C-alpha positions as CSV (number, residue, x, y, z in Angstrom):
1,X,0.0,0.0,0.0
2,X,2.0,3.0,-1.3
3,X,2.1,6.4,0.3
4,X,1.2,7.5,3.9
5,X,-1.3,5.3,5.7
6,X,-2.8,6.4,9.0
7,X,-2.5,4.1,12.1
8,X,-6.2,3.2,12.1
9,X,-6.4,2.6,8.4
10,X,-3.3,0.3,8.5
11,X,-4.8,-1.6,11.5
12,X,-8.1,-2.0,9.7
13,X,-6.5,-3.2,6.5
14,X,-4.3,-5.7,8.3
15,X,-7.3,-7.1,10.1
16,X,-9.2,-7.4,6.8
17,X,-6.3,-9.3,5.2
18,X,-5.8,-11.6,8.2
19,X,-9.6,-12.3,8.2
20,X,-9.3,-13.3,4.5
21,X,-6.3,-15.6,5.3
22,X,-8.3,-17.2,8.2
23,X,-11.3,-17.7,5.9
24,X,-9.1,-19.2,3.2
25,X,-7.5,-21.6,5.7
26,X,-10.9,-22.6,7.0
27,X,-12.1,-23.3,3.5
28,X,-8.9,-25.4,2.8
29,X,-9.5,-27.4,6.0
30,X,-13.1,-28.1,5.1
31,X,-12.3,-29.2,1.5
32,X,-11.7,-32.9,1.0
33,X,-8.4,-33.9,-0.7
34,X,-9.2,-37.6,-0.9
35,X,-9.5,-37.6,-4.7
36,X,-7.0,-35.0,-5.8
37,X,-4.1,-37.4,-6.4
38,X,-0.5,-37.3,-5.2
39,X,0.8,-35.1,-8.0
40,X,-1.6,-32.3,-6.9
41,X,-0.8,-33.0,-3.2
42,X,2.9,-32.2,-4.0
43,X,1.8,-28.9,-5.5
44,X,-0.3,-28.2,-2.4
45,X,2.7,-29.1,-0.2
46,X,4.9,-26.6,-2.1
47,X,2.4,-23.8,-1.9
48,X,1.7,-24.4,1.8
49,X,5.4,-24.5,2.6
50,X,5.9,-21.2,0.8
51,X,3.0,-19.6,2.7
52,X,4.4,-20.8,6.0
53,X,7.8,-19.3,5.1
54,X,6.1,-16.0,4.1
55,X,4.2,-16.0,7.3
56,X,7.5,-16.5,9.2
57,X,9.0,-13.5,7.5
58,X,6.0,-11.4,8.5
59,X,6.4,-12.7,12.1
60,X,10.0,-11.6,12.3
61,X,9.0,-8.2,11.0
62,X,6.4,-7.8,13.8
63,X,8.8,-9.1,16.4
64,X,11.5,-6.6,15.2
65,X,9.0,-3.7,15.6
66,X,7.9,-5.0,19.0
67,X,11.5,-5.1,20.2
68,X,12.1,-1.5,19.1
69,X,8.7,0.1,19.6
70,X,8.4,3.7,18.3
71,X,5.3,4.3,20.5
72,X,3.2,2.7,23.3
73,X,6.3,2.4,25.4
74,X,4.2,1.9,28.5
75,X,3.7,-1.8,27.5
76,X,7.4,-2.5,27.2
77,X,7.9,-3.9,30.8
78,X,5.2,-6.6,30.3
79,X,5.9,-7.5,26.6
80,X,7.3,-10.9,27.5
81,X,4.2,-11.8,29.6
82,X,1.8,-10.4,27.0
83,X,3.4,-12.4,24.1
84,X,3.6,-15.5,26.3
85,X,-0.1,-15.2,27.2
86,X,-1.3,-14.4,23.6
87,X,1.0,-16.7,21.6
88,X,1.8,-19.4,24.2
89,X,5.5,-19.4,23.4
90,X,8.3,-19.6,26.0
91,X,10.0,-16.3,27.0
92,X,13.3,-17.6,25.6
93,X,11.7,-18.1,22.2
94,X,10.4,-14.5,22.4
95,X,13.9,-13.3,23.0
96,X,15.3,-15.5,20.2
97,X,12.8,-14.1,17.6
98,X,13.6,-10.6,18.7
99,X,17.3,-11.2,18.3
100,X,16.9,-12.7,14.9
101,X,14.6,-9.9,13.8
102,X,17.3,-7.5,14.9
103,X,19.7,-9.0,12.3
104,X,17.3,-9.3,9.4
105,X,15.3,-6.1,9.8
106,X,16.3,-2.5,9.0
107,X,18.1,-1.0,12.0
108,X,16.9,2.3,13.5
109,X,19.4,5.1,14.4
110,X,19.0,8.3,16.4
111,X,19.2,10.5,13.3
112,X,18.8,9.8,9.6
113,X,17.2,7.0,7.6
114,X,17.2,3.4,8.9
115,X,20.3,1.3,8.3
116,X,20.2,-1.7,6.1
117,X,19.7,-5.1,7.8
118,X,22.8,-6.9,9.1
119,X,21.9,-9.8,6.8
120,X,20.1,-8.2,3.9
121,X,20.1,-11.2,1.5
122,X,18.7,-13.5,4.2
123,X,16.1,-10.9,5.0
124,X,15.0,-10.7,1.3
125,X,14.9,-14.4,0.9
126,X,12.9,-14.9,4.0
127,X,10.4,-12.2,3.1
128,X,9.9,-13.8,-0.3
129,X,9.2,-17.1,1.3
130,X,12.0,-19.0,-0.5
131,X,13.9,-20.1,2.6
132,X,12.6,-21.6,5.8
133,X,13.4,-21.3,9.6
134,X,15.9,-24.2,9.4
135,X,17.8,-22.5,6.5
136,X,17.7,-19.2,8.5
137,X,19.3,-20.8,11.6
138,X,22.0,-22.6,9.6
139,X,23.0,-19.5,7.8
140,X,23.1,-17.3,10.9
141,X,25.1,-19.9,12.7
142,X,27.6,-20.3,9.9
143,X,28.2,-16.5,9.8
144,X,28.6,-16.3,13.6
145,X,31.4,-18.8,13.7
146,X,33.5,-17.2,11.0
147,X,36.9,-16.0,12.5
148,X,36.9,-12.3,13.4
149,X,39.7,-11.7,10.8
150,X,37.2,-12.3,7.9
151,X,36.5,-9.0,6.3
152,X,33.0,-7.5,5.8
153,X,33.2,-8.0,2.1
154,X,34.0,-11.7,2.5
155,X,31.2,-12.1,5.0
156,X,28.8,-10.6,2.4
157,X,30.1,-13.2,-0.1
158,X,29.5,-16.0,2.4
159,X,26.0,-14.8,3.1
160,X,25.2,-14.6,-0.7
161,X,26.6,-18.1,-1.3
162,X,24.7,-19.7,1.5
163,X,21.4,-18.0,0.6
164,X,21.9,-19.2,-3.0
165,X,22.3,-22.7,-1.7
166,X,19.3,-22.4,0.6
167,X,17.0,-21.3,-2.3
168,X,17.9,-24.6,-4.1
169,X,18.6,-27.2,-1.5
170,X,17.6,-28.4,2.0
171,X,19.3,-27.4,5.2
172,X,21.7,-30.3,5.3
173,X,23.3,-29.1,2.0
174,X,23.5,-25.6,3.4
175,X,25.3,-26.9,6.5
176,X,27.7,-28.8,4.3
177,X,28.4,-25.7,2.3
178,X,29.0,-23.8,5.5
179,X,31.6,-26.3,6.6
180,X,33.5,-26.0,3.3
181,X,33.4,-22.2,3.4
182,X,34.8,-22.3,6.9
183,X,37.7,-24.5,5.7
184,X,38.4,-22.0,2.9
185,X,38.5,-18.9,5.1
186,X,40.3,-20.7,8.0
187,X,42.3,-23.7,6.7
188,X,44.8,-23.6,9.5
189,X,42.4,-23.1,12.3
190,X,43.7,-19.7,13.2
191,X,41.5,-18.3,16.0
192,X,42.3,-15.4,18.3
193,X,41.1,-14.7,21.8
194,X,38.0,-12.9,20.6
195,X,37.0,-16.0,18.5
196,X,37.5,-18.4,21.4
197,X,35.6,-16.1,23.8
198,X,32.7,-15.9,21.4
199,X,32.5,-19.7,20.9
200,X,32.9,-20.8,24.5
201,X,29.8,-22.0,26.2
202,X,28.2,-25.1,27.9
203,X,24.6,-26.0,27.7
204,X,23.0,-28.0,30.4
205,X,20.0,-29.9,28.8
206,X,16.7,-30.7,30.5
207,X,16.8,-33.5,33.1
208,X,15.5,-36.8,31.7
209,X,13.2,-39.3,33.3
210,X,16.1,-41.2,34.6
211,X,17.6,-38.1,36.3
212,X,20.4,-37.7,33.7
213,X,21.1,-34.4,31.9
214,X,23.0,-33.9,28.7
215,X,25.9,-31.4,28.8
216,X,27.2,-30.1,25.5
217,X,29.2,-27.2,24.2
218,X,32.7,-25.8,23.8
219,X,35.4,-25.0,26.5
220,X,38.4,-22.7,26.1
221,X,42.0,-24.0,26.5
222,X,42.2,-22.9,30.2
223,X,39.1,-24.8,31.1
224,X,40.3,-27.8,29.2
225,X,43.5,-27.8,31.4
226,X,41.4,-28.0,34.5
227,X,39.3,-30.8,33.2
228,X,42.4,-32.7,32.2
229,X,43.9,-32.3,35.6
230,X,40.9,-33.5,37.6
231,X,40.3,-36.3,35.1
232,X,43.9,-37.5,35.6
233,X,43.2,-37.6,39.4
234,X,40.4,-40.0,38.8
235,X,42.7,-42.7,37.6
236,X,41.5,-46.3,37.5
237,X,40.4,-47.5,40.9
238,X,40.2,-44.1,42.5
239,X,37.4,-41.6,43.2
240,X,34.6,-44.0,42.4
241,X,31.0,-42.7,42.3
242,X,30.0,-44.5,45.5
243,X,32.8,-42.8,47.5
244,X,35.2,-45.8,47.7
245,X,38.7,-44.6,48.6
246,X,40.6,-47.9,48.4
247,X,41.8,-49.0,45.0
248,X,39.5,-51.6,43.5
249,X,38.9,-53.0,40.0
250,X,37.7,-50.2,37.9
251,X,35.4,-50.9,34.9
252,X,34.7,-47.3,34.0
253,X,35.3,-46.0,30.5
254,X,37.5,-42.9,29.9
255,X,34.4,-40.9,29.3
256,X,32.9,-42.0,32.6
257,X,36.2,-41.1,34.4
258,X,36.1,-37.7,32.8
259,X,32.6,-37.2,34.1
260,X,33.7,-38.3,37.6
261,X,36.7,-36.0,37.4
262,X,34.5,-32.9,36.6
263,X,32.2,-33.9,39.5
264,X,35.2,-34.2,41.8
265,X,36.5,-30.8,40.8
266,X,33.1,-29.1,41.3
267,X,32.6,-30.8,44.6
268,X,36.0,-29.8,45.9
269,X,35.5,-26.2,44.7
270,X,32.2,-25.9,46.6
271,X,33.6,-27.6,49.7
272,X,36.6,-25.2,49.8
273,X,34.3,-22.3,50.6
274,X,36.4,-20.1,48.3
275,X,33.5,-19.4,45.9
276,X,32.1,-16.6,48.0
277,X,28.4,-16.0,48.6
278,X,25.3,-16.1,46.4
279,X,22.4,-13.9,47.5
280,X,23.3,-14.0,51.1
281,X,24.5,-17.6,51.7
282,X,27.6,-19.5,50.7
283,X,27.7,-20.9,47.2
284,X,26.5,-24.5,47.8
285,X,23.8,-27.0,46.9
286,X,20.4,-26.3,48.5
287,X,17.9,-29.2,48.8
288,X,14.4,-29.3,50.1
289,X,12.4,-32.3,51.3
290,X,10.0,-33.4,54.0
291,X,10.8,-35.1,57.3
292,X,8.7,-38.1,56.4
293,X,10.5,-38.6,53.1
294,X,13.9,-38.2,54.7
295,X,13.1,-40.7,57.4
296,X,11.7,-43.2,54.8
297,X,14.8,-42.8,52.6
298,X,17.1,-43.4,55.5
299,X,15.4,-46.8,56.2
300,X,15.1,-47.7,52.5
301,X,18.9,-47.5,52.2
302,X,19.3,-50.5,54.5
303,X,15.9,-52.2,54.0
304,X,15.0,-53.2,50.4
305,X,11.4,-53.9,51.4
306,X,10.9,-50.2,52.1
307,X,10.3,-48.2,48.8
308,X,12.5,-45.2,48.2
309,X,10.4,-42.0,48.2
310,X,10.3,-39.5,45.4
311,X,13.4,-37.4,44.7
312,X,14.0,-34.2,46.6
313,X,14.3,-30.9,44.8
314,X,17.3,-28.5,44.6
315,X,17.5,-24.8,44.4
316,X,18.0,-25.2,40.7
317,X,14.7,-27.3,40.5
318,X,16.7,-30.5,39.8
319,X,15.2,-33.8,40.9
320,X,17.8,-35.3,43.3
321,X,17.3,-39.0,44.2
322,X,17.0,-39.5,47.9
323,X,19.9,-42.1,47.9
324,X,22.2,-39.4,46.4
325,X,20.9,-36.9,49.0
326,X,21.8,-39.1,51.9
327,X,25.3,-39.8,50.4
328,X,25.8,-36.0,49.9
329,X,24.6,-35.4,53.5
330,X,27.8,-37.2,54.8
331,X,29.9,-34.5,53.2
332,X,28.1,-31.6,54.9
333,X,28.6,-29.1,52.1
334,X,25.0,-28.3,51.3
335,X,21.9,-26.9,52.9
336,X,19.0,-29.3,53.7
337,X,15.7,-27.6,54.3
338,X,13.3,-30.0,56.0
339,X,9.7,-28.8,56.7
340,X,6.5,-30.2,58.1
341,X,4.8,-33.1,56.2
342,X,1.2,-32.1,56.7
343,X,0.9,-28.3,56.7
344,X,3.8,-27.8,54.3
345,X,4.4,-24.5,56.0
346,X,7.9,-23.2,56.7
347,X,9.4,-22.6,60.1
348,X,8.8,-19.1,61.4
349,X,12.0,-17.0,61.5
350,X,11.8,-13.4,62.7
351,X,14.4,-10.8,61.7
352,X,14.5,-7.0,62.1
353,X,16.6,-6.4,59.1
354,X,15.9,-5.3,55.5
355,X,18.0,-8.1,53.8
356,X,16.8,-11.7,54.1
357,X,19.2,-13.9,56.0
358,X,20.6,-17.2,54.7
359,X,18.2,-19.2,56.8
360,X,15.3,-17.2,55.5
361,X,16.3,-17.9,51.9
362,X,16.4,-21.6,52.7
363,X,12.8,-21.3,53.9
364,X,12.0,-19.7,50.5
365,X,13.7,-22.6,48.7
366,X,11.6,-25.1,50.8
367,X,8.2,-23.3,50.3
368,X,8.5,-21.7,46.8
369,X,11.1,-23.8,44.9
370,X,11.5,-20.9,42.5
371,X,9.9,-17.7,41.3
372,X,6.4,-17.3,42.6
373,X,5.1,-15.5,39.5
374,X,2.5,-17.7,37.7
375,X,4.0,-19.9,35.0
376,X,7.6,-18.6,35.7
377,X,10.2,-21.4,35.6
378,X,13.1,-19.5,37.1
379,X,14.6,-21.7,39.9
380,X,15.4,-20.5,43.4
381,X,19.1,-20.1,42.6
382,X,18.2,-17.3,40.2
383,X,15.6,-15.5,42.4
384,X,15.6,-12.4,44.5
385,X,13.6,-12.2,47.8
386,X,10.4,-10.2,47.6
387,X,8.6,-8.7,50.6
388,X,4.8,-9.1,50.8
389,X,3.4,-6.9,52.3
390,X,5.9,-4.3,51.1
391,X,8.8,-3.8,53.4
392,X,8.7,-0.6,55.6
393,X,11.4,1.0,57.8
394,X,9.5,0.1,60.9
395,X,8.4,-3.4,59.8
396,X,10.0,-6.8,60.4
397,X,11.6,-9.0,57.8
398,X,10.0,-12.4,58.7
399,X,10.2,-15.6,56.8
400,X,6.4,-15.7,56.3
401,X,6.6,-12.3,54.5
402,X,9.4,-13.2,52.1
403,X,9.0,-15.0,48.8
404,X,11.1,-15.8,45.7
405,X,10.8,-13.7,42.6
406,X,13.1,-13.6,39.6
407,X,14.6,-10.2,38.8
408,X,12.3,-9.4,35.8
409,X,9.1,-10.3,37.7
410,X,10.4,-8.6,40.9
411,X,10.8,-5.4,38.8
412,X,7.2,-5.6,37.6
413,X,6.1,-5.4,41.2
414,X,8.5,-2.6,42.1
415,X,7.3,-0.5,39.1
416,X,3.6,-1.2,39.9
417,X,2.8,-3.4,36.9
418,X,1.9,-6.4,39.2
419,X,0.5,-6.7,42.7
420,X,1.0,-9.5,45.2
421,X,-0.9,-10.9,48.2
422,X,-0.3,-13.8,50.6
423,X,-3.0,-16.4,50.5
424,X,-4.5,-18.2,53.5
425,X,-2.3,-21.2,52.8
426,X,0.9,-19.0,53.0
427,X,1.6,-18.8,49.3
428,X,2.2,-15.7,47.2
429,X,-0.4,-14.8,44.6
430,X,0.1,-12.4,41.7
431,X,-2.3,-10.2,39.7
432,X,-2.1,-7.4,37.2
433,X,-5.4,-5.9,38.5
434,X,-7.6,-7.3,35.8
435,X,-7.6,-10.9,36.8
436,X,-8.0,-12.7,40.2
437,X,-4.6,-13.4,42.0
438,X,-2.9,-16.6,41.0
439,X,-0.1,-18.7,42.5
440,X,2.6,-20.5,40.6
441,X,2.2,-24.3,40.3
442,X,5.2,-24.8,38.0
443,X,7.6,-25.6,41.0
444,X,5.0,-27.9,42.6
445,X,4.1,-30.5,40.0
446,X,2.1,-32.5,42.5
447,X,-0.4,-29.7,42.6
448,X,-0.8,-29.8,38.8
449,X,-1.3,-33.5,39.1
450,X,-4.1,-33.0,41.7
451,X,-5.6,-30.2,39.7
452,X,-5.8,-28.1,42.9
453,X,-5.7,-24.3,42.8
454,X,-4.0,-24.1,46.2
455,X,-2.0,-26.4,48.4
456,X,-4.1,-28.7,50.6
457,X,-5.4,-27.2,53.9
458,X,-4.0,-28.4,57.2
459,X,-7.1,-30.5,57.9
460,X,-6.7,-32.3,54.5
C-alpha cells in the first residue's frame, strides 16, 4: 500500500487481510483432498510451505518492531508476559525471535534513515518465502562462527553463497556448504582470543526421566587444562562414584572417568568455601524435602522392602534422588531444608533487618522452589527475595513475608505493573489488577497432578 497510511487505516486493512487468510484456511481445511491425487498434493505441499515461510518473514517483521517500539512504550515492561499469554510461546523463544529480527530487519538510528539489515540477503529471501526457519538458523550460525579476521566483504560473499544454496537445497546441503566455506577462510584453524571467547559455552540440557542431563558445548583452552587435571586424578580404581577410597577393580570408560573428574572438581570447589556467597549464603547446593520422606529414605537404604520416596528438589529445581541426597549429607557441604509433612508450612523466623538472612532464603527454597510469579520457571538459585506486604522501615523481615521472585518479575512489582498478596495457605499470589490473583504451580508438579488451585489445607 504506497504512500502514507494512518494508524487506524493500517490496522483495519491488516485485520481485513488476516480475516481473509483465516477464511481461506478454514475453507482449505473443510475441502476434501481424498481424490486430488499425489501429483496435486505435492503442488499443495509446495504452496503451503511457501505460505508458511512467508508468514514466518512477517512474524519476524512484527517481532522486530515490537523489540524496538516507536510508540506505546508503557507496554514494554510486560511485553514478554503479553506475548507468552497471547502466543503461548516460551520467553526464551520470544527473545530469540527478537534477536533474529534485529539481524534481518532494518536498524533504527538516532538520526537519519534506517540502516540496512545486518543480513540483507537473508532478509530478502525470508520475506519472499523461499527459505525456511531451518535455513535461517543454519546461515546465521555459519556466519557467527567465522573468524573475526574475515572482512566485511568476505562475509557478504559468504551470506550470498549460503542464501543461494538455501534457495535450491535443503538445510543439510546448506550446513555442508558452510563447513566447506569455513575451511576456505580458516584452513589452518587460526583463531584469536575474541574468537574463542565468542564460541565458549556449555549448555545443560533438560533433566531426563532417569535423572540424567545432557551437557554439551565448547570449552576454552584454560578450562580444558582444569578438566584434564581432575580427570587425571580420577585414575583407574580411585574416586569411584560410591565414594570408595581404596583402589579396586575399575570398569569405567575414559568418558565416565572424565565425568567423575569434573564432578570431583566441582565438589572440591564448593567444599573449599572459596567461591564466596550467592544472594546471602555460601555458594553451595540447596535441597528441600519433608521429614517423612527423609526418614523413609534413611530406612530404605538398608531395608530393600521399604520403597525409596520421590526425589528431593534442589534450588535449581533439579530432581535429586534420595539415595544421592543421603550420600551427599555425609559431606556436609549443602543446605538441607526439612519442613512439616502435613501443613507444608515453613518454620517461622523473625528478623528485624531489610535483607533476608541465609536461613530465610532456605525457607523460600523449601516453600516456593523458584519464582512465585505464575508460570515462571526460574529456579530459586536465580531469584531475589520479595517482601509481601511491602517492606517498611518500621516493619519486620520475617520468613512468612518473604517470597522468591526472579529479577524481571520482581521489577514488575516494584514498578507497579503487578500486585501480590499472601493467600490463606501461605503462598504468594500475583495479579495485574484485571484478573484474580494466581499462584505459581510450576515448581509444585504434585499440585498440577491433583488439579488443585491451592496447596491442601492443614485438615486435609
